[in-house]
C-alpha positions as CSV (number, residue, x, y, z in Angstrom):
1,M,-0.2,-0.2,0.1
2,S,1.0,3.5,-0.5
3,D,2.0,5.8,2.4
4,L,0.1,8.7,3.0
5,L,2.0,11.8,4.5
6,S,1.2,15.1,5.6
7,H,2.8,18.0,3.8
8,D,3.3,21.7,3.4
9,S,1.9,22.9,0.1
10,R,3.7,25.9,0.2
11,T,6.3,24.9,-1.7
12,H,4.0,23.8,-4.6
13,G,2.1,27.3,-5.1
14,N,-1.6,27.3,-4.4
15,I,-2.4,23.9,-4.0
16,T,-5.3,22.3,-1.9
17,Q,-6.2,19.0,-0.6
18,I,-2.8,17.5,-1.0
19,Q,-1.5,13.9,-0.5
20,E,1.7,12.3,-0.9
21,F,2.0,9.1,-2.5
22,T,5.0,6.6,-2.9
23,E,3.2,4.6,-5.4
24,A,2.2,5.5,-9.2
25,G,-1.1,3.4,-8.7
26,P,-2.9,4.9,-6.0
27,A,-1.3,8.8,-6.7
28,F,-2.7,7.9,-10.2
29,N,-6.5,7.5,-8.8
30,Y,-6.1,10.2,-6.6
31,I,-5.9,12.2,-9.8
32,R,-8.6,10.4,-11.0
33,A,-11.1,11.2,-8.2
34,L,-10.1,15.1,-8.5
35,Y,-10.4,15.2,-12.1
36,N,-14.1,13.5,-12.2
37,E,-15.3,15.6,-9.2
38,N,-14.5,18.7,-10.4
39,A,-15.3,17.8,-14.5
40,D,-18.7,16.7,-12.4
41,K,-19.2,19.9,-11.1
42,V,-18.8,22.0,-14.4
43,K,-21.4,19.4,-15.9
44,T,-24.0,19.7,-13.5
45,R,-24.1,23.2,-13.3
46,F,-24.1,23.5,-17.4
47,D,-26.8,21.1,-17.1
48,A,-28.8,23.6,-14.8
49,F,-28.2,26.0,-17.4
50,G,-29.7,24.3,-20.0
51,K,-32.8,23.9,-18.2
52,G,-33.1,27.9,-17.5
53,D,-30.8,28.7,-14.4
54,K,-28.9,31.7,-15.9
55,T,-27.9,33.1,-12.8
56,T,-26.3,31.0,-10.1
57,P,-23.0,31.0,-9.8
58,A,-20.6,27.8,-10.9
59,E,-18.8,26.1,-7.9
60,A,-15.6,26.5,-8.8
61,A,-13.8,23.7,-10.6
62,C,-10.0,23.1,-11.2
63,Y,-7.5,20.8,-12.9
64,P,-5.5,18.3,-10.5
65,Y,-2.2,18.8,-9.6
66,V,0.7,16.7,-9.7
67,G,4.4,17.7,-8.4
68,L,7.8,16.6,-6.4
69,T,10.0,18.0,-3.9
70,V,14.0,17.3,-5.1
71,E,16.0,18.0,-2.8
72,A,20.2,17.8,-4.0
73,G,20.8,14.6,-2.3
74,D,17.7,12.8,-4.4
75,I,19.5,14.0,-7.6
76,N,19.7,10.1,-9.4
77,L,21.2,11.1,-13.2
78,N,20.3,8.1,-15.2
79,T,22.6,8.7,-18.7
80,R,20.8,6.0,-20.7
81,R,16.9,7.3,-20.2
82,S,15.8,10.5,-22.0
83,Y,13.1,10.9,-19.7
84,G,11.9,10.4,-16.0
85,N,14.8,12.0,-14.4
86,I,15.2,16.1,-12.6
87,D,18.5,16.9,-12.5
88,A,18.4,19.9,-9.9
89,A,17.4,20.8,-6.7
90,G,13.5,21.8,-6.3
91,T,10.0,21.7,-6.8
92,F,8.2,20.7,-9.7
93,G,4.8,20.3,-10.4
94,T,2.4,20.4,-13.6
95,T,-1.6,20.3,-13.8
96,V,-3.0,16.9,-15.5
97,T,-6.6,16.3,-17.4
98,Q,-8.2,13.9,-18.9
99,P,-6.9,10.7,-16.6
100,D,-9.1,7.9,-18.6
101,L,-7.1,9.1,-21.7
102,F,-3.9,9.3,-20.0
103,E,-3.9,6.7,-17.7
104,S,-0.7,4.4,-18.9
105,Y,1.2,7.6,-19.5
106,Y,0.7,9.3,-16.3
107,K,1.1,5.7,-14.2
108,E,4.6,5.4,-16.3
109,Q,5.4,9.0,-15.7
110,I,4.9,8.8,-12.0
111,D,6.6,5.6,-11.4
112,L,9.6,6.7,-13.1
113,I,10.1,10.1,-10.7
114,L,9.7,7.7,-7.9
115,K,12.2,5.3,-8.6
116,N,14.7,7.7,-9.8
117,H,14.3,9.6,-7.0
118,Q,13.0,8.0,-3.8
119,R,11.0,11.0,-2.9
120,P,7.1,11.2,-2.7
121,V,4.8,12.7,-5.3
122,S,2.6,15.5,-4.2
123,V,-1.3,15.3,-5.7
124,G,-4.0,18.0,-5.0
125,L,-6.2,20.6,-6.7
126,S,-4.4,23.2,-8.5
127,D,-6.3,27.0,-8.9
128,K,-6.5,26.7,-12.2
129,P,-10.2,26.6,-13.7
130,M,-11.7,24.2,-15.9
131,P,-12.9,26.1,-19.0
132,L,-16.5,24.9,-20.0
133,P,-15.4,23.9,-23.6
134,F,-13.0,21.3,-22.5
135,V,-15.5,19.2,-20.0
136,I,-18.7,19.8,-22.1
137,E,-18.2,17.5,-25.5
138,S,-21.1,19.4,-27.2
139,A,-23.2,22.0,-26.4
140,S,-27.2,21.2,-25.4
141,A,-29.5,22.7,-28.1
142,N,-31.2,24.6,-25.5
143,V,-28.2,26.9,-25.5
144,S,-29.0,29.8,-27.8
145,V,-26.6,32.7,-29.1
146,H,-28.8,34.9,-26.9
147,D,-27.3,32.9,-23.7
148,M,-23.7,33.7,-24.7
149,R,-22.9,36.2,-22.4
150,A,-24.8,34.6,-19.7
151,L,-22.5,31.5,-20.3
152,Q,-19.5,33.6,-20.0
153,D,-20.8,35.2,-16.8
154,I,-21.1,32.0,-14.9
155,F,-18.6,29.5,-16.7
156,Y,-14.8,30.0,-17.0
157,M,-13.5,30.0,-20.7
158,P,-10.5,29.4,-22.2
159,D,-7.6,32.1,-21.7
160,L,-5.7,32.3,-24.6
161,A,-3.0,34.1,-22.8
162,N,-2.1,31.4,-20.5
163,I,-2.7,28.7,-22.7
164,N,0.8,28.5,-24.6
165,D,4.1,26.5,-25.5
166,S,6.4,28.1,-23.7
167,I,7.4,25.1,-22.0
168,A,8.4,23.6,-25.0
169,N,10.0,26.3,-26.6
170,G,12.0,27.0,-23.7
171,T,11.3,30.3,-22.8
172,Y,9.1,29.7,-19.3
173,L,9.8,31.4,-16.1
174,P,7.8,30.4,-13.3
175,P,6.6,33.2,-11.2
176,D,8.1,33.3,-7.5
177,G,6.3,30.8,-5.2
178,E,5.4,28.6,-8.3
179,P,6.8,25.6,-9.4
180,K,9.2,24.3,-12.1
181,P,7.8,22.7,-15.0
182,L,7.0,18.8,-14.7
183,S,6.0,18.4,-18.0
184,L,6.0,20.3,-21.4
185,F,2.4,20.4,-21.6
186,T,-0.3,21.9,-18.7
187,A,-3.4,20.8,-18.4
188,A,-5.3,23.6,-20.4
189,R,-2.8,23.2,-23.4
190,V,-3.6,19.3,-23.7
191,D,-7.5,19.8,-23.7
192,Y,-7.0,22.6,-25.9
193,S,-5.3,20.7,-28.8
194,L,-7.8,17.6,-28.0
195,Q,-10.5,19.5,-28.7
196,R,-9.1,20.8,-31.7
197,L,-7.9,17.0,-33.1
198,S,-11.6,16.3,-32.9
199,H,-12.2,19.1,-35.2
200,Y,-9.6,19.0,-37.9
201,T,-9.3,15.0,-38.1
202,G,-13.0,14.0,-37.9
203,T,-12.0,11.4,-35.1
204,A,-12.2,11.1,-31.1
205,P,-8.6,12.0,-29.3
206,E,-9.1,8.0,-27.7
207,Y,-8.6,6.3,-31.0
208,F,-5.1,8.2,-31.8
209,Q,-2.2,5.8,-31.8
210,R,1.5,6.2,-30.3
211,F,3.2,5.6,-33.9
212,V,1.9,8.3,-36.4
213,L,2.1,8.1,-40.6
214,F,1.8,12.1,-42.2
215,T,1.0,11.8,-45.9
216,N,0.3,14.5,-48.3
217,Y,-1.6,12.4,-50.6
218,Q,-5.1,10.6,-50.7
219,R,-3.9,7.8,-52.6
220,Y,-2.0,6.7,-49.5
221,V,-5.2,6.9,-47.4
222,D,-7.0,5.0,-50.0
223,E,-4.2,2.1,-49.7
224,F,-4.1,2.6,-45.7
225,I,-7.8,1.6,-45.5
226,E,-7.4,-1.2,-47.5
227,Y,-4.8,-2.1,-45.6
228,G,-6.7,-2.1,-42.3
229,R,-9.9,-3.5,-43.0
230,E,-7.8,-6.6,-44.3
231,Q,-6.3,-6.8,-40.9
232,V,-9.1,-6.6,-38.9
233,E,-10.5,-8.9,-40.8
234,K,-7.8,-11.5,-41.3
235,G,-5.0,-10.4,-38.8
236,N,-4.5,-11.0,-34.9
237,E,-2.1,-7.8,-34.7
238,Y,-5.2,-4.7,-34.7
239,K,-8.3,-4.6,-32.5
240,A,-10.4,-2.2,-35.3
241,L,-10.1,0.4,-37.9
242,V,-11.4,3.9,-36.8
243,E,-12.0,6.6,-40.0
244,P,-13.7,9.7,-39.4
245,G,-16.9,10.1,-38.0
246,N,-15.4,7.7,-35.3
247,V,-16.2,5.2,-37.7
248,V,-15.1,1.6,-36.0
249,T,-14.8,-1.3,-37.8
250,P,-13.8,-3.9,-35.3
251,N,-11.8,-7.4,-35.2
252,T,-14.1,-9.6,-33.5
253,K,-11.5,-11.9,-32.7
254,L,-9.5,-8.9,-30.4
255,T,-12.0,-7.2,-29.1
256,D,-15.8,-6.9,-28.0
257,M,-16.1,-3.3,-29.7
258,A,-19.1,-3.0,-31.4
259,A,-19.2,-1.6,-35.1
260,S,-20.2,2.0,-34.7
261,G,-20.7,5.8,-35.5
262,V,-21.2,7.5,-39.1
263,A,-19.3,8.4,-42.1
264,P,-19.4,12.5,-42.7
265,A,-20.9,13.9,-45.4
266,H,-17.9,15.7,-46.1
267,L,-14.3,15.3,-44.7
268,P,-13.0,16.9,-42.0
269,Q,-9.7,19.5,-43.3
270,M,-7.0,16.9,-42.2
271,P,-9.0,13.2,-41.8
272,A,-7.3,11.0,-39.9
273,Y,-7.8,6.9,-39.7
274,H,-6.3,4.7,-36.8
275,L,-5.2,1.1,-36.9
276,M,-5.8,0.3,-33.0
277,G,-3.2,-1.8,-31.0
278,E,-3.1,-2.6,-27.1
279,K,-2.5,0.5,-25.3
280,H,-2.8,2.7,-28.0
281,M,0.5,0.9,-29.8
282,G,-1.3,0.6,-33.5
283,I,-0.5,3.0,-36.2
284,T,-2.6,6.4,-37.0
285,L,-2.4,7.7,-40.4
286,V,-3.2,11.5,-41.5
287,N,-3.4,12.8,-44.6
288,I,-2.3,16.7,-44.0
289,G,-2.9,18.0,-47.4
290,V,-0.7,20.5,-48.6
291,G,1.4,22.9,-47.2
292,P,3.2,23.9,-43.8
293,S,0.6,25.5,-41.8
294,N,-1.6,22.0,-41.9
295,A,1.3,20.3,-41.0
296,K,2.3,22.8,-38.1
297,T,-1.3,22.7,-36.4
298,I,-1.5,18.9,-36.7
299,T,1.9,18.2,-35.0
300,D,1.2,21.1,-32.2
301,H,-2.3,18.9,-31.5
302,I,-1.0,15.4,-31.8
303,A,2.1,16.3,-29.8
304,V,0.0,16.6,-26.7
305,L,-0.8,12.4,-26.5
306,R,3.0,12.2,-26.3
307,P,3.3,9.6,-29.5
308,H,6.5,7.6,-29.8
309,C,7.1,8.7,-33.2
310,W,5.8,10.3,-36.6
311,L,6.8,9.8,-39.7
312,M,6.1,11.5,-43.0
313,V,5.6,9.5,-46.1
314,G,4.4,11.6,-49.1
315,H,5.5,12.8,-52.5
316,C,8.6,15.1,-53.2
317,G,10.3,16.7,-56.3
318,G,13.4,15.4,-56.9
319,L,16.3,18.3,-57.7
320,R,19.0,15.5,-59.4
321,R,19.1,14.5,-62.8
322,T,20.1,10.8,-61.9
323,Q,16.9,10.6,-59.6
324,R,13.9,8.7,-61.5
325,L,10.6,8.8,-60.9
326,G,9.3,6.6,-58.0
327,D,12.7,6.5,-56.3
328,F,12.4,7.0,-52.3
329,V,14.2,9.9,-50.6
330,L,15.5,9.5,-47.0
331,A,16.0,13.2,-45.2
332,H,18.9,13.3,-43.0
333,A,18.7,17.2,-42.9
334,Y,16.4,20.0,-43.7
335,V,16.3,23.2,-45.2
336,R,13.3,25.3,-43.4
337,E,11.8,27.8,-45.9
338,D,8.5,26.9,-44.7
339,H,8.6,30.0,-42.0
340,V,5.5,28.2,-39.7
341,L,7.6,28.3,-37.0
342,D,10.1,30.7,-37.3
343,E,9.1,32.1,-34.4
344,D,9.2,29.4,-31.9
345,I,12.4,27.5,-33.0
346,H,15.0,30.3,-35.1
347,P,16.0,28.9,-38.4
348,S,19.3,28.3,-37.3
349,V,18.6,25.8,-34.6
350,P,19.5,22.3,-36.5
351,L,17.2,19.1,-36.9
352,P,19.5,16.0,-35.9
353,A,18.4,12.8,-37.8
354,I,17.3,10.2,-35.2
355,A,19.5,7.3,-35.6
356,E,17.5,4.8,-35.0
357,I,14.7,6.2,-37.2
358,Q,17.0,6.2,-40.1
359,V,18.0,2.8,-39.6
360,A,14.4,1.7,-39.4
361,L,13.5,3.4,-42.7
362,T,16.6,2.4,-44.7
363,E,16.1,-1.5,-43.1
364,A,12.4,-1.4,-44.6
365,V,13.4,0.0,-47.9
366,A,15.7,-2.9,-48.2
367,R,13.1,-5.8,-47.2
368,A,10.7,-4.2,-49.8
369,N,13.1,-4.4,-52.6
370,D,14.6,-7.1,-51.4
371,V,18.3,-5.8,-51.1
372,R,21.1,-5.8,-48.3
373,T,21.8,-2.2,-46.3
374,E,25.2,-2.3,-46.9
375,G,25.3,-3.2,-50.6
376,T,25.1,-0.7,-53.4
377,D,22.0,-2.2,-54.9
378,I,19.9,-0.2,-52.2
379,K,21.1,2.7,-54.2
380,E,19.5,2.1,-57.1
381,H,16.0,3.7,-55.9
382,F,17.2,5.2,-52.6
383,R,19.1,8.0,-51.9
384,T,19.6,10.1,-48.5
385,G,20.2,14.1,-48.6
386,T,18.8,17.4,-47.5
387,I,14.9,18.0,-48.3
388,Y,14.4,21.6,-49.1
389,T,11.1,22.4,-47.8
390,T,9.3,25.6,-48.7
391,D,5.8,27.3,-47.9
392,D,5.4,28.6,-51.9
393,R,3.2,25.9,-53.9
394,D,4.6,27.5,-57.4
395,W,8.1,27.8,-56.3
396,E,9.0,26.8,-59.6
397,L,7.9,29.8,-60.8
398,R,11.3,31.6,-59.1
399,H,13.6,28.7,-61.0
400,K,16.6,30.9,-61.2
401,E,16.6,32.1,-57.4
402,L,15.7,28.7,-56.0
403,A,17.9,26.8,-58.0
404,V,21.1,28.6,-56.3
405,R,19.7,27.9,-53.0
406,F,18.9,24.1,-53.9
407,N,23.0,23.9,-55.3
408,Q,24.4,25.5,-52.1
409,S,22.2,23.3,-49.6
410,R,22.9,20.0,-51.4
411,A,19.2,19.4,-51.4
412,I,17.9,16.7,-53.2
413,A,14.1,17.1,-53.2
414,V,12.0,19.8,-52.4
415,D,8.1,19.5,-50.6
416,M,5.8,21.4,-48.4
417,E,5.8,19.4,-45.0
418,S,8.7,17.7,-44.3
419,A,10.4,20.2,-42.4
420,T,8.0,21.6,-40.5
421,I,7.0,17.8,-39.4
422,A,10.5,17.2,-38.4
423,A,11.3,21.1,-36.9
424,N,7.9,20.4,-34.1
425,G,9.0,17.0,-33.8
426,F,12.4,18.3,-32.5
427,R,10.4,21.4,-30.6
428,F,8.2,19.1,-29.1
429,R,10.7,15.8,-28.1
430,V,8.8,13.5,-30.7
431,P,10.9,11.2,-32.5
432,Y,10.8,12.0,-36.3
433,G,11.5,10.7,-40.1
434,T,11.0,11.6,-43.6
435,L,11.0,9.0,-46.6
436,L,9.5,10.7,-49.9
437,C,8.7,9.6,-53.2
438,V,9.7,11.3,-56.0
439,S,7.1,12.2,-58.0
440,D,8.0,14.7,-60.6
441,K,11.5,16.9,-61.5
442,P,10.0,20.1,-62.6
443,I,13.6,21.7,-63.1
444,H,14.5,19.3,-65.5
445,G,11.6,19.4,-67.4
446,E,10.0,16.1,-65.8
447,I,6.2,17.0,-65.2
448,K,3.7,14.8,-64.3
449,L,1.1,14.2,-66.9
450,P,-2.9,12.9,-66.1
451,G,-2.1,9.2,-67.5
452,M,1.3,8.7,-66.3
453,A,1.0,10.1,-62.7
454,N,-2.2,7.7,-62.5
455,K,-0.1,4.9,-63.5
456,F,3.2,6.0,-61.4
457,Y,0.9,6.1,-58.5
458,E,-0.8,3.0,-58.4
459,D,2.6,1.5,-58.7
460,R,4.3,3.0,-56.2
461,T,1.9,3.9,-53.5
462,A,1.3,0.7,-51.8
463,K,5.2,-0.1,-51.6
464,H,5.5,3.2,-50.1
465,L,3.0,3.4,-47.4
466,H,3.8,-0.2,-46.4
467,I,7.7,0.8,-45.9
468,G,6.1,3.1,-43.7
469,I,3.9,0.5,-41.6
470,D,7.1,-2.0,-41.6
471,T,9.1,0.5,-40.2
472,L,6.8,1.5,-37.3
473,R,6.3,-2.3,-36.4
474,H,9.8,-3.0,-36.3
475,L,10.4,0.0,-34.1
476,R,7.3,-0.9,-31.7
477,K,9.2,-4.3,-31.3
478,S,12.5,-3.1,-30.8
479,G,11.1,-1.2,-27.4
480,V,10.3,2.8,-27.8
481,E,12.5,3.2,-24.3
482,S,15.5,3.6,-27.1
483,L,13.5,5.6,-29.7
484,H,13.1,8.5,-27.4
485,S,16.3,9.9,-28.3
486,R,18.7,12.1,-25.5
487,K,19.8,14.4,-28.5
488,L,15.8,16.0,-28.6
489,R,15.9,17.0,-24.9
490,S,17.1,20.5,-23.4
491,F,19.2,21.3,-20.6
492,D,16.4,21.8,-18.0
493,E,14.3,19.3,-19.5
494,P,10.8,18.5,-17.6
495,A,10.9,15.1,-15.9
496,F,7.5,13.6,-18.0
497,R,8.2,12.3,-21.6
């Protein structure tokens, strides 16, 4: 049983109902109890509002808090692990949310800091209010436009001045009397993204998996759906396939989930598809469309789910004469001319290649082509180099200017998303990788014609997608602990992964 200890809450800021725990399970149970109690306050008052009570003040409802105080003698640096460690004395804490969704994650993180530092964790109620939109899944039909002012007077609404990425960006300075960050994201930041995920992808956050593929072409989606349906019908690896509208096709051999959901009349902006594995260890595919804005948006929000990695598998323009249509390009560096993250992570910051992912992608390409990684045969249709990511869809019209930049950077391919996805992976400590497929070579006069494009897509899309899936399956089987690279960690890294 966990020890329940007395504690002075002043070092953790304005925290109430605080208890200390030496085991992760009881600590999590208290987090869940606090969250449910406070969320129920919001839901109950909202129900009353819908029934006509538009004046009674709402009872205060706040997020749970978890924290830890570490003395100098408690520091136990683990050089092998990239998370779960606190490397300086002080008090560290964070607000937490959605315990049912994050149960395994919270338990793992709490267990690690307990084992590494042999100090109890403090769990209590913060003074950070739960905004109404982050608690209520859908508004009652009884709430009209005329009721909105009363709604805002009674309930706490999201305060965007306090929902940001300053912790992840390394610019956060704790106010006097407040703990240092224990997590990259506050509870409100997490809830904000969870709400956005449903809006942009058409699927609920609980269906997202820890291994993510991004693509910029619909044909990859078609192939993924076909593969997913075959897997849940005949396979023994995935529990269900989930499509936009939360349309669930269960694998009746592995789960008692029922078929459910209704396909939307129109697809959302960035539709997501999920092959569900045990403990969210399956694969999610998101069609992000075209451009760095979408790439930033979706990775901003998926990051709060703490995926184990994300990969970009899409099409690009080849820049070398020796490349052929259908060749694969593995990014080992990026030129960031996308600009959407310049204010969050300066363009001069290098984006290191993640060795484990580079090796896994290379080996998957070799398996798909039945060649050895150490020989020269793999180079027949595979090249490693720099990807130039631009925010200009008609970059071809600036040929003279960009040809110089391509040459100086030694770029071998150009696209509009890969560097953005890699940069946000670096920023949010999510291991990343890019494997693109050359679909045309505009600067060398090889531009797709409609018929040629269709034949090309048919021949190459399936192989490319399955290389991505194969890569993620092997990374999962190899163990995720080594996947989370220390090169993504900052000097004062929060302990939670």
